[in-house]
C-alpha positions in Angstrom: 55.3 109.7 138.5 57.9 107.5 137.6 59.6 110.4 136.7 59.8 112.2 139.5 60.1 109.5 141.6 63.3 108.6 139.9 64.3 112.1 139.9 63.6 111.9 144.2 65.9 109.0 144.1 69.0 110.4 142.0 68.7 113.5 144.3 68.5 111.5 148.0 71.8 109.1 146.4 73.9 112.1 145.3 73.1 113.9 148.8 74.1 110.5 150.1 77.0 110.3 148.3 78.4 113.7 148.8 78.4 113.0 152.8 80.0 109.9 152.3 82.8 111.7 150.5 82.9 114.2 153.2 83.1 111.7 155.9 86.2 109.6 154.4 88.2 113.1 153.4 92.0 112.5 154.1 92.9 115.7 156.9 89.2 116.5 156.5 88.6 117.8 160.0 91.1 120.2 159.6 91.4 123.7 157.6 94.5 125.5 157.1 95.0 129.3 154.7 99.0 130.5 154.8 99.8 133.4 152.9 103.4 135.2 153.1 105.1 138.6 151.9 108.6 140.4 152.3 108.2 144.3 154.2 111.0 146.2 153.9 110.9 147.5 157.5 112.5 146.3 160.9 110.8 143.6 162.3 110.2 145.9 165.3 108.2 147.6 163.3 105.9 144.6 162.0 105.6 143.0 165.3 104.2 146.6 167.0 101.2 146.8 164.3 100.3 143.5 164.3 100.5 142.7 168.2 97.9 145.6 168.9 94.4 146.2 167.1 94.3 150.4 166.9 95.6 150.1 163.4 94.0 146.7 162.6 91.2 148.3 160.3 94.1 150.1 158.1 95.3 147.1 156.7 92.5 144.3 157.6 91.0 142.8 154.0 87.8 143.0 155.7 87.1 146.5 156.7 86.9 147.7 153.2 84.0 145.2 152.8 81.5 146.7 155.0 82.6 150.5 155.7 79.7 150.5 158.3 80.9 147.5 160.7 81.2 148.7 164.4 84.3 148.0 166.3 84.8 148.0 169.9 88.5 147.2 172.0 89.0 145.4 175.2 91.8 144.6 177.5 95.3 146.0 176.7 96.1 147.9 174.0 99.0 145.6 173.2 99.9 142.2 173.6 98.1 139.3 175.1 95.1 139.8 176.3 94.4 142.7 173.2 90.9 142.1 172.3 89.2 143.5 169.6 85.1 142.8 168.5 83.3 143.8 165.5 79.7 143.7 164.2 78.9 144.2 160.3 76.5 143.0 158.0 76.1 139.5 155.8 79.6 139.9 154.4 82.1 140.5 157.5 79.5 139.1 159.9 80.6 139.1 164.0 83.1 137.9 165.9 85.9 138.4 168.0 89.8 138.3 167.9 91.8 137.9 171.3 95.7 138.0 171.4 96.8 135.1 173.3 100.2 134.8 172.8 102.7 137.5 172.2 106.6 137.1 171.4 108.6 140.3 170.9 109.7 140.5 167.1 108.4 137.3 166.1 105.1 135.8 166.8 101.8 137.1 167.7 98.8 134.4 168.0 95.2 134.8 168.0 91.5 133.3 168.8 89.6 134.2 166.0 85.5 133.5 167.2 82.9 134.2 164.5 79.3 134.2 165.7 77.5 131.3 164.5 80.6 129.8 163.0 83.7 128.7 163.7 86.6 129.5 166.1 89.9 129.0 164.6 93.5 130.2 165.4 95.1 133.0 163.6 99.1 133.1 163.7 101.5 135.7 162.3 104.9 134.6 162.1 107.7 137.2 161.8 111.1 136.4 160.6 114.4 137.9 159.5 115.0 137.4 155.5 117.8 139.2 153.3 115.2 140.9 151.7 113.5 142.1 154.6 111.2 140.6 157.3 108.7 137.9 156.1 105.0 137.7 157.5 103.5 134.8 157.5 99.5 135.0 158.4 98.3 131.3 159.1 94.6 130.3 160.2 93.7 126.9 161.1 90.4 125.3 162.5 89.2 122.1 163.4 86.3 121.6 161.3 85.0 118.1 163.4 83.4 115.4 162.2 80.3 117.2 159.8 80.9 116.1 156.1 79.3 119.3 155.1 82.1 121.5 156.9 84.5 118.9 156.1 83.8 119.6 152.3 83.6 123.3 152.8 87.1 122.7 154.5 88.9 121.8 151.4 88.2 124.7 149.7 88.7 126.9 152.5 92.3 128.2 150.8 90.5 129.3 148.0 87.6 130.9 149.8 89.9 133.3 151.9 93.3 133.0 151.2 92.3 135.9 148.6 91.5 138.0 151.6 94.9 137.3 153.1 96.8 137.7 150.5 95.0 141.3 150.2 95.5 142.1 153.7 99.3 141.4 153.7 99.4 143.8 150.6 97.6 146.2 152.8 100.2 145.8 155.7 103.1 146.3 153.8 101.7 149.3 152.2 100.8 150.8 155.7 104.1 149.6 157.1 106.5 150.6 154.1 104.8 154.0 154.0 105.2 155.1 157.4 108.3 157.3 158.6 111.4 154.8 159.2 112.7 154.7 162.8 115.2 152.7 164.6 114.8 148.9 165.2 114.6 147.9 168.7 114.4 144.3 167.9 117.6 143.5 169.9 
């Protein structure tokens, strides 16, 4: 009986220590993921794909994870107010993306709301370089004061960063395989 009590006390002490660590993590209330890639096409081509959800599943890292997921679209086809809603199995869950800011050939910002999950901000920065167009995909989320969420936030990059890199590689392949047309950025 004494061993059982010692084991239970050890479990409770471990939980308390983990919760205290979560409360005092520096910067623990915010999660951030960021990945970049160079695409050898004009900024206008990249922007057109990112500023609309009509080709989203052609490059999204999650589209292949749940082929049976359903998607619906609302609002305008491009730019601010465009919405995609998805519903899938456990791997991709359900939720919605909405474009909240769109600056031609340079920025697309979205709100991502995951059902029974976090609400975050997704940003695509599009900038010219000597090698082509640098696309930076960022995800920012406030984790609040929940110590468990704050601990999970420290592993956010390692848990979804690979998906972001894979999505950018698919985006690059999609855009670079498209016919090269005149750049209208200027």
